[in-house]
N, C-alpha and C positions, 0 to 999 in steps of 0.2 A: 548736645552741645560739646561734649567731650570729643565725639567723633570729628566735629568740625575743627576743633583745635589740633587734633592729631594730623589732619590732612595737610596742614602747612608744611610738615616735614616728610610726608609720605613718599615723595618721589626723588629724594636726594641721591640715591644710589643708582648706579648704572647709566646715569645721563651722560651724553657726550659733553666735553668740557666747553660750555658756553655760558655767558653771563646769565644770572638768574631771571632776567627779564626779557631774554631773547625769544622765548616761545610763548604762545597764547595758552599754554596748558594751565591747570589750576595752580600748580606750583611755580610756573615760569621756567621750569627745567625741561630738558628734552623729553619727548614721549618715550615710554618704555617699550621695548620689544619683547613680546611674550611668545616663546617657542610653543606653538600649538601641538600638543602631544609630542614634544621635542622637535627635532629637525625632521618632521614626519614626511616631507616631500622627498627626502633623500634616503632615510633608513626606516626600518620597521618602527612604527609608532609605539609610544609608551614603553620604550626600552631604555636601559642605561646608555646603550650606544647612541640612540637618538638624542637623549638629553646631553650627553657629552659632546656630541657634534654641535648641537645648538649653542652651547656655551663657548665652544672654540670659535664659532661664527660671530660671536659678539652679542648673543641674546642676554637680556637682563634678568629674565624670569623663565623657568620651565613650568609647564603646565601638566600635572598628572591628574587625569580623571580617575575616580576611585570607585571601586566596586567591593562588595563583601563576599567572601568565599562561604562555603557551607559550614566551615568551623570558625567563622567570625573574624578571618584575617582581612586586612585591607590590602588590595592589589591595584596596581595602576592598569586600568583597562577602560576604554570608552564604551564598548558595547556590553549589554547584559549577557549576550551570547558570545561563546569563544570561537565560533566558526570563522568569522571574517578575517580575524587577525592571527590565528594560530593553527597548528597542525593537529588540533584535538580530534578530529574525525578519523585520523589514520591511527590513533592510539586507543581511544575509548569509544564504546558504544554509546548512543544517546541515552539520556536519563530524562524521563518524563517527556519523551519525544522531542527533546531539544538538547543543547549543550550550554545551559545557563551557568554563569559563573557561580551563582548561589547553590548549585547542585554538586559542585566539586570542592574537595578539600584543597588547602594550600599545597600540601604535598603533592597532590595529583597535578595541579596547575603548574607546579615547578618542573614537571617532566615535559612540559610543552615548550615548543620553540615559536617565537613570534615571527610571522612571515610578512614580507613586504606587501603593501597594497598601493593602489594608484601608481604614481610615478616613482615610488621608492624602490630601492634594491637593497642588497646586503653589503654593499661597499660603496664608498664615495671617494673618489680621487685619491686613492691610497691611504685614506684615513684608517688608522688602526685603533679601535677602542681600547681603553685601558682596562676595562672590566673583563674578567674572565667569562662572566654570564651576560655578555652585552645584549644578547637577543633572547633572553628568557623573560618571562613575566616578572617584573620586580614587585616587591611589596612597597607600600608607601614609605615605610621606615627606611628601606634600602634606597629609595630615591632621596629622602631627606639626609641620610648619612652620606650619600654620594655628593650632594650639594654642599654639605657642611665640610666634608674633607676637601673638596675643591677650594672652597673659600678660605679655609685655614692655610692651605698650601700656597695659594696664589695671592691672597690679600684682596680678591674680588668680593662682591657682596651680592652674589646671585640670589634671587628670590625664588619662592615656589608659589603656585597658584592652584591649589587642589580644588577640584569640583566634586561635590557630592552628587553622584550620578543617579541615585534614586531619589527623586524630589521629595522633600519633606519627610524623609524617613529618619527619625530621631537617632536611632542606634548608629547608623553610618555616620551621620553628621557629627555626632558627639565623639565618636572614635577618631575622626579626622582631626577634630580640635585637640583631643587628647594626644594624638600622635605628634602634632605640631608643637604642643606644649612640652612634651617629653624630649623632643629633639632640639629644643631651644629657639624655635621660630615663634616669638611671642610678641614682638613690638612692631609698631607701625614704621620704624625706620629701617626695616629689613627687606623692603620691596617684596613683601609677602602678602597675599591676599587669600580670602576664602570666597567661594562662589557657589551659587545655586540658581537653577531656573525657577525653583519654588520660592516666591518672596516670603512666605511663611517660614520655609526652611531656612532661608538666609537670615531672617530676623532671629530665629531660634539659635543659629550658630553664633550670631553677634552676641546675644544675651548670655549664652552659655560661656563663651570664651571670656567675656567680661567677669564672670563669677570666678574664673581661674586667675584673674589679674592680667589677662592678655588684652591687647588692644589692636589687633590686626584689622585692617579695613575689610569689610565684607562687600561683595558686588552682587547685586540683584540682576539677573539675566533676563533678556527678553527682547521685545521689539520696541523701538522708540515710536511713540504715537503722540498725537495732539498737534497744537500749533502754538505760536508765541503767546506766552502768558498762561498756557494750560497744558504743558507737556507732561507725559508720563511714560511708564514702561509697561508693556502688556506682559503679564505672566502666562506663559504658554500652558502651564499645568492647570490653570483655572479659567483661562480666557477672560481674566479680569485685568483691569488697569490699575497700577499703583502710581499715584501722583509722585512727582519729584519731591514734593514737600513731605509726603508720608514716608518715602524711602529714606530721606535725609535724617529721619529720626533714629535710624539704626545703621544705615549703610554708609560706606565710604565711597561708593562708586556704583556705576551701572555698566553692565556688559551688554551691548546692543548689536543686533544684527545689521550688517551692511545693507541688507535688503529693506531696511526700514525706510519708507518714504519720508518720515519725519526726522531722520538723522541728518540734521542741517546745522549750520553754524549757529542758528538761533537756539536749536536744542542744546548744543554743547555750552553756549553761553548761559542758558537758563540753568543747566545742571551745575555749572560752576557757581552760579549765584546762590545755589542751595548747598554749596560745599561738597558737591559730588564730582568725582572724576568720571570720565567717559572712556570706556574701553571698547574698541570695535572688533567685531569678529565676522568672518574669518577671511583674511587676505591670502589669496593663492595666485600671485603673479608668476608667470613661467619664464619671464625674461626681465632684464633690468629696464628695458623701455616700458614694459607693462607695469613694472613695479613703480617707476617714476610717476606714471599716470595714475596709479591707484593710491599710493601712500601720500604723495606730496599734497594733494588737495586737503586731506584730513589733517596732516600736520599743520597746514596753514589755518585751518579752522580751529585748532587748539585741542584736538583729540589727545588724551593723556596716555594712552597705551594701545597697541595693536596686536591682536593675535594673529599669528601667521605660521603656515607650514614652511615658509622660506625665510628664515631669520637672517640669513646673509644678505638677501636682497633688501630687506627692511632696514637693516643697519647701514648698508651703503646709501640708500636714499635719505636716511635720517642724517648722515654725515654731510651729504651734498646739500640738503636743506639747511642745516645749521650754518654751513659756509655761506650760503646765499643770503642769509639774513643777518650776518655780522655787521 
């Protein structure tokens, strides 16, 4: 019940300036733009440079995936292995026949440079990052401190959306919650969320943060399944489906794949009826025309937030959509 009450104010920050009832989101405010791994289509993912560019592009939230190092530090990293996004293979020999984050200390990982993948590069239209270590692997605390400093200097209210990348691993999940608590990200009015693909892990994070006096919304991730009157979210880690009713007992929202056949307006309306926000992942339009075709239908359906590698395009389409419904 407390979660449902909190949701009424969860989306007040970062929204474009339109009236409270202009959108079909749970709050009535504009959907949030979540920078997926930062502005990851443009700069190396999960770096302070990519997070900074995303904020400059107008993103409301930056998303750090989180892994644990060998000595128990939290770092922003999507993969369990370091090879795809860093130069680790040119510096270290494999350990246990791989380059797992969990086999390297924080000090060792700090010697690495994050390299661009996909369409990203190391520069973007003359953008100069403010951080000296813009393309090093940041700790979660460094990400939180960066966002806090930006908010204090600008008056913005940028949120964070950390994901526990090892599903249902209590040590990692609790450390993420502790880090947010220590950095002052504790309340539902900060556009800040917790997320996990493990629904049991998401529930554990929700219960644990509540014991600390925190009330951040938690999102259970997966695939939208079912039909009108019986929707749920499939937990990829167990291949079981959690009903929206069950998720609403602890979660503030659901993060669902755009590939879900059941991700319809009926699904979003049903989630809202249970007090749950709907966040869609992952939007990767490569042009403004494609962005309009991809984002606008979901904005019209009432999707509450979008994960995207292209935050600038999402912000532009959101602004256009807001103007069209005034």
